[in-house]
N, C-alpha and C positions, 0 to 999 in steps of 0.2 A: 587656459589663459585668455583665449578670445572671448569667452563668456564674461570673464572678469572685466576685460576692457570695454565690452559692449555695455555692460550694466554700469560701469564706472562713468561712461559717457552719458548715460541716462540719469545718473545721480543728481547732477545740479538741478535739473527740472523737477525731479521728485522732491529734492530738498526745498526748492523755492515754493512749490505748491504747499508742502507740509508746513513750512515756516509761515506762509501767509495765513493758513487756516489757524495754526496754533497762536500766532500773535493776535489775530482777530478775536479768538476765543478768550485770550487773556485780557484783552482791552475792550470788550464789547460794552461794558457799562461805563467805565471811566478810564481814560488814557493814562498810562504811567510807563516810564522808561523801564522800570523793573519788570513790568508785564511783557514788554518787548524783549528784554534780555531773557526772561524765562521761556518765552515762546521760541526764540531762536536756539537757545541751548537745548531745549526739549526736541526741537526739530533735528538738530545735529545728532543727538543721541538715538532717536528712533530711526533716522535715515541710515546711520551706520549699522544699527542692529538689523534693520531690514536688508541692507546690502549683504551683511554677513550671512543671514539666513538664506538669501537668494543664492549666494555662492555655495553654501552647504548643499542646498537643493540641487544645484547644477552639478556638483561633485557626485552626489548620489545618483543622479540621472546619467552621468557619464559612465557609471558602472553598468548601466543597462543599455548603453549606446544610444541614448536619447539626447539630442542636441538642440532642442527647441527652447527659445527664450521664454515663450509663454508657459511651457512646462516647468522651466526653472522658476519662474515667478510664482506659479501655483504651488509648487513644492516648497518654496521658501515660505509662503504664507501658511501652508499646513504645518511646517516645522515650527514656525513662530507660535502658532496657535497651540500646538502640542506642548511646547516648552513652557508657555505661560500657564497652560492648564495644569501641568505637573507642579510648577511652582505654587500655583494657587492651592492645589490639593495638599501639598506638603505644609504650607503655612496654615491652612484651615484645619488640618488634622492636629496641629500642635497647639491650637487655641483652646483655652478652657471653655467649658459649656456656656458660661454666662458672659463671655467676652463679646463686645459689640463689633469686632472685626476690623478695627482700625489698622491692624497689621497687614491686612489684605490690600491696603492702598498701595503698597510697594509693587504689587502685581497689577492691580486694576488700573492704576494711573498710567503706567507705560502702555498697557494694552489699549486704553482709550486714546492715548496720545498717538499711538502708531496707526490708528485707523486711516488718516489721510495719506500716508506714505504708500500704501498698497495700490489704491486707485491712481495715485500720481505716477507710479512706475508703469502701470497699465497705459495711462495716457501717453507717457514718454515712449513706450513701445509702439503705440498706434501712430504717433507723430513720426517716429523714425521709419516705420513701414510706409507711411504715406509719402514722406520725403524721398525714400528710396524708389518708390514706384514712379513718382513724378520725374525724378532725375533720370531714370532709365528710359522714359518716353521722350525726353528732350533730345533732338538730334545734335550730335557732336558733344554730348556730355561726357564727363570723365567716367561715369559709371556704365555707359553704353559700350557696345562693341567698337573696337578700334578699326579704323579704315587704314589699310596698308598702302 
């Protein structure tokens, strides 16, 4: 439960970075509100998907008594990669020999769109760790030892 709360707290930063990247990519040639809408909706979908993969990774790691946020992030990335690879292989195996592979866009599109979310979560973990270290160094901070 704590892992879910910690990553839920990091999700707004990961969503913001992902949304900024995807909106920029949608509107890099000419601006349109449709591109903004598509970028934001895509960012919501890939951020929720990444969050669910991270939680799945944390649940698997909990079975091994590993409680590291970095391990949960890495395991979530591995799970997402494996899931997308299995979907890609299943769709590719069902295509006829002469097909151009347009059906694979249902897997390749989300895979490419999810690229910014993983470094965004890593940046959020770094920022949280940095903030935690600086608040522990400050005298009289709530995170430091209490004076009785």
